[in-house]
C-alpha positions, 0 to 999 in steps of 0.5 A: 164310972168313966175316968176324967179325960186327960188331954194331950195339950188342953187350954190353960187360962191365966184368969186375967183373960176375962178382964181383958174380954170384959174391957173389950165388951164394955168399950164396945170393941167387938171388931177385927180392930181395936185396942186389944189387937194393938196391945197383943201385937205389942206384947208379942213383939216385945217378948220376941225382941227381948231375945233377938238381934233386931226389933220384931214387929207383929201382925196378929191374924186369924190363924197360923195358916193364914200367916203362912199364906200371907208370907207366901203372898208377900214373897210373890210365890206363884205358879212355876215357883217352888218352895222348900218345906220340911216334910215332918210337920202338920199339913198347914205348913205346906198347904199355903204353897198350893194356895199360890199354885206353886210347887213344893219340895220336901226335905227330910229330918236330921236325927238330933232335932227331928227338923229340916236337915241342912245337908239335904236342904242344900242338895235340893237347892243345887238339884233344883237349879239343874232342873231349871229353877232360878235363884233371885239375883243369881240364876235365871229360870230355865225350861219354863220353871220359876224361882226357888222362893222360900225355905220353910223350916219347922221347930217341931214340938218346940225343938229349935231347928238348926238355924245357924246352918239353915240361915247360912244356906239361905244367905248363900243362895239368897232364898228367904226363910219363913220360920214355922214357929207355930209350936215353938213360942218361948223356945230359943236357939243360941239364946235367940227366940225362935221366930227371930231368924227368918225373913218372916215367921209365923206363930199359932194360938190354936187351942192346943198351943202353949198359949192360946186365943182359941184360934188365931196366929201371927206373922212376925218379922224384923222387916216392918214392910212385911208386917205392914203388908200382912196387916193390909192384905189381912183386911181385904187390901182396902186402899186408903180412899174415902170409898171402898177401893181395892187395887189387889186381892186381899183376905179376911185374915185379921184377928178380932179384938175379942180373941186378942183380948184372950191373948193379952191374958195368955202372954202374961203367963207364957214364961210360966207355961214354958216352965211347966211344959219343961217340968213335965218333960223332966218327969217323963225323962226321969221315968224313962231314964233306965229304959233303953228302948226309949229315945226321948226328943232331946236338946242336942246341946246347950245351944237349944232351949225347947219349950217342949210344947209336946214331949215325944219319944221314939221306941226301938221296936227291936229291943222293946220286947214286942211292945209297939206304939199301937199297943201303948196308944190302945192302953192309954185309950182304955184309961181315957188318956189322949196321946198322939202319933208323931206327924205323918211326913207330908211326902207320904200324905196322899195329897203330896205323894208325888212331890219331890223329896230329898232325904233318906227316910229318917222322918218316916222312921220317926213316924212309924216308931214315935209317940207324943205324950200328954204334955199340957201345962195344967197336968196335975200330980194325979194325972201323972199318977194315971199316966205313969201307971199305964207306962209302968204296966207296959214297960213292966216297971212297978 
């Protein structure tokens, strides 16, 4: 008999979602506007603002990718410009730069958080200015180049990036930050919410995220003008006229009222979901604590608070007695348990292979030796029994 699938990170409903959905149906709000859209935006804003130095406002959208795209549009990213992006991430972090016809420069990870390395970030800015790229209010473009328009760090698998260092570089060179917080809702750095550091940030509510609306995302910012622009652009940029009039290109990116109704039920249990993911992470840490060839993705110090959306580790192949990530994956697959390699760095992807990269290959090493383990907030004790049975067999722990 086939064993039931254990997913890497499956949706986990609170039970109240259906009440908000029924409310939307009963009131006939089956549209990309409505009370649930407004309420969900207010809920997200309140959650982030509680742990922020400024008030956060929100525009809920069709996806995290659409939020990133609108952030690029709002900052005026265009042909001849360049955007600096963390390489160790999903392709959606970088694709919106290409939508705008701009160039991408990729930055390596640092060892502690696996996120954008501030040293290579600053090195890239200095080098790009030598190539002719400009910096707003500081250096005019040369050689037919445009401006360095944005820095896009990612809080990978829920782990906050080193935002103090990255923010200082942003301020020194007057380059805006767009935080990719798609995986890090509920994470904090220095007591402040991920998503509250940049000029803008994006969230994702995809089906595998810590809370989900099945699809969907959000653009958040301390700058109300940016959020208002996102709402305007996401509804086809319709001018305030009695007829349909459009003075600029818009997009069909607004979240629907039905999907937002799911979000209203989900955000009520966000803290609970974070606690469950962190508890999962502790169970794995306890299992691996005496296994020297495994290095867990860990908070460097008490400044970092990860939601541990996914629990991940690096395997030291030289000391693993011939055990490899590929062997672990195959054994999980036999038991109908989903796991996933770490993100393939974007500068290694075929579509981005010729882009500039600054680093020493740390993220390449992580990719070759890392694995994400089942991490859903709805994992049961029996699920963990099956997971640990496989891991015990592989690491010869009985």
